[in-house]
N, C-alpha and C positions, 0 to 999 in steps of 0.2 A: 467485386473488388475486396469486400470485407472477408469473404471466404478465402481468397488468395492470400490476404494479409495474415489471417490466422494460420494457414498452412505454412507460410514462410516462417512465422514465429515458432511454430512447433519444430520445424527443421533446425532453426538456429539454436533453440534451447534444448535440442536433443544431441546435436552433433558438434556444433561450434562452441557453444557455452552450455555444457550439460547441466540440466536442472535437477537438483536433489530436493525432495519435499519431505518434511517431517511435521507430524501433528495434524494431518489433514482431518483426523477424526474429531478435532475440536470445532470444526465448522458447523454451526447450527443448522437445523432442518428448516428454519424460518429465516426471513430476511435479516440481514446484519450489515454492520459497517466494518470493513477491513481497514486496519490502521497499522502502518509500518514505518520504519525509517525510510528516508528518500535520498538516494545518491545518484540516480540515473534515470533516463527515459525508459530503460529496460525494466524498471521496477513494476510498472503497470502490467506489462505483459507477463512478467514472472509471477505476479500474484494471481492473475486470471488463470494462467496455465496450472499453477500449483493447486488451485481450488478444485481442479478436475471438472469444471463446468464450462459451458460455451461462453465466449466473450460477450454475447448479447445479454447474458444474465447480469452483467455488471455495468455500472456507470461510474466514471471517474469524476469526482468533485474537485475542481481546480480553479485557481484564480483566472480571471478573464484573460490576462496576458501570458498565461502559461506557455502557449505555443506562439508567442511573439507577435501575433497579429491575427486579424479576422480570416485572412486567406489560409494560413496554416491551420488555424483552429477549425475551419470548415473542412479542410482536407482530413484532419485527424478525426473529425466527427463521422466521416464516411467509414473509418476503420474500426472505431469503437465509440461507445456512447459517452458524451461529455455533459456535465452540468456546470457551466461557468458561474463564477461569482466575483464581484468586484473585491479587490483587496481591502478597501476601506468601506465596506458595505454599510449603508444606513439600516435602521431597524426595518424599514419597509422593504428594502432590497433583500435583507436576510429572510424575511417572512416569505417573499416570493421564491427565494432559493429553496427554502425548506419545503414549500408546496411543490416545487418541481421534483425534489427528491421523493416526496410521497407519491406523486403521480407516476413516476418511473416504477416504483415498487408495486403500486396498485395495478399497473398495466402488466405485471408479471415479472418485473425485475427481481433478481435474487439478492443482490447486494450492492453497496456503495463502497467505493475506494476513496479514502481520504488520507492524505499524508499530513500528520499533525505538525510537522516542522514547517509546513507552508511553502517550502522551496527545496531544491536539491542542495545537499551539502557541498561545499567547496573543498573540504579537508578530509572527508571520509568519516568524520566524527559526527555523532548526532547533535542536533541543535535543540534548544528548548522547545517543548511542545506548545502549540497554541490551543485555544479552547474550542475551536470549530467542531471537532468530532463530538465533544461533550454536549454542545448545543443541539446538534442534530439528533444525537442519541436520546436525550431527554425529551425533545420535542416530538419525536416519532415513536418513542418506546422501543428502540432498536438496541440489541446488544453490540458491544464493541469487541471485535476480535483482534487482539494484538498479534503482530507478526514481525519477524526480523528477516531482512534480505542481506545475504553476504555474497560478495563477489561482483556485484553490479558496478560498484565504484571503480574497482580495478579493471573492469572490462570496458566501461563507457562512461567516464565521469563527465561532469559539466565542462563545456567548452572544448570537448574533444569530438572530432568529426567521425572517427571510425571505432568500431568495437574491437577489442582484443579478446582472444579466446581465453576464457576463464570459467571455472566451475561456479555455478550460481546455486546457493542454498537458500531455501525458504523454510522457516520454522514458524508454525502457528501455535498460539497458546490458548488456554481455556478462555471462553468469552467473559466479558465483564457485563453483567446484566444491567439494564437501566437502573439508575440510582435515584431514589426520591429525595426531594429537598427536606432536610431535617427541620424540625420546628424551630422557628426563629432564625433560620439560615436564609440568606439571600440567594437568588438564582446564580449570581456570579460566584458565590462561595461554593455552591454545588458543582458548578462547572470546573472550578479550580480543583476541587476534591477528586472529581472523575479524571481530570487531565493528569493530575499527579499520580494516580493509580495506574493509568494507561502508560505513562512514561516509565514508571517503575517496572511494569510487566515487560515492556519492550526491551529495556536494559537487561533484564534477566534472560530474555531469549537471546540477546546478543552474546552473553557469556556462554550460554549453552552451545550456540552455533560455533563460537570460536573454539570451544573445547572439542566439538565434533571435527572441526577442520584440522586442529592439531593432531587429533587421534588418527585421522585419515592420512596425514602427512607422515606420521611415524610408521604406519603400516606400509605405505608405499615405499619408504626408504628401506624398510626391512625386506621388501620384495625385490629390491634392486632397481626401483624406478625413481625417476626424478620427482621430487615433491614440490619444487618451486613452481609458483604460478597457480597452485591449486587453491 
């Protein structure tokens, strides 16, 4: 079932919603955390395919209710790996969650996917980042790889049942290595500092992707093709 799902995703993101990947060379040779904007359920698949690695190499870290209930969550877990977390996790629950992330990587996992916004945007614009990725990064010593996904909101936004054919672009940026707590700095201040840097990097990638999209549109118009919807 998982193999069929991966094959279906590859077909969809090759022919129906063509996937364009930039910056793949920034992905580290060791385990890392992928962090991007979040506008669609397509985002998870787009990031995994853009990495060039098998789906089994990744686990998606998401809120317990991300798939609306235990039945849908169990079904999703058959297709790709999930590490669920309560939205208002206690310190003990957070520790258990981080241990689950570590076990996945120790068992051969390559990377974690965490969406810093915490949920899909309803407007297409990025929401403020939460500190979850920074906590996991500092706890496990993992680099954060910023990424930006363009096109998934126009293709399959929240509360829409069907995908629309759109080009999907994923751009990876250089990793942010684990940051140590400065002398006299509280852990929360460190998490805030990392989160602000991550958010800044993703916004920079957004501007680069938008520039790429506009350049592609101008080229297509020059060739006599329709540029709308790209």
